[in-house]
Each structure stands twice: as structure tokens, then as C-alpha cells.
N, C-alpha and C positions, 0 to 999 in steps of 0.2 A: 208152363207145364208144372203140375204139382204131383207129388207122390203122396198117396193117402193110404194109411195103414189103419185097419179096423180089427179090433180084437173083440169078438162078440161074446157075451156072457151066456151061460147055460139057460138062465131064466131071467125074467124081469126083476127078480129079487136081488140079483147081482149086478155089478157095474160092467159096462162095456167101455172100451177105450177107443178113441179116434185121434189120430195125429196126422196133420197135413204139413208137408215140407215142400218149399219151393225149390226150383233149380239152383238158386244161389245159397241154399242151406238154411234159409230163414224159416222158422216155425210159424206157420200161419194160424194153426189151431191145434190145441192139445188139451184134451179133456177126458176125464174118466168119470162117468156117472151112468145112471140108468137111462138109456135112450130107447125111444120107440122106433119102429121101422121107419115111420114117416120122418122123424128127426134125422136119422142116419141118411136117408135119401136126400133130404134138403141140404145137409152139410156137403155131401158128395156133389150134388148138383151145383152148389155155390162155387166150389173150388175147382170143378172139372170144366168150367166154361172155356178155358184156354187149353184144354187137354190135361189128362191125368192118367197115371197108372195107379190102380187100386189093388191092394193086397188085403185079403180077408182071412183071418184065422178064426175058424169056427169049431165048436165042439161037435 
């Protein structure tokens, strides 16, 4: 199980942030950059294979 936090930017000119944390507290992914919708979906898909809770903070 992973916990995925996504902080979406207002526009593609700003950075969005994604952080993935495993049940044991290990950070699997943590990055802040300009993501496309497809990149965000691919990251979520990769880490949600064994189950995930996803929280999204959007403007």
C-alpha cells in the first residue's frame, strides 16, 4: 500500500509536487516539477498497483 500526495499547480508555468510514501514510511518518489496530466497518471498507476490512497490538493 502506498500513500500518494499530489499538489497541483495552477498552470503549466508552475510546478506541481508528487510524493509517494510506503506503509513502512519509506519515500518512494518525491519530486516537484512541471508535470503533464499523462505524467501524473503514469506515476499514480506505477505506485498504485498494490493499492494506494491518493490525496489531491488542487486550486
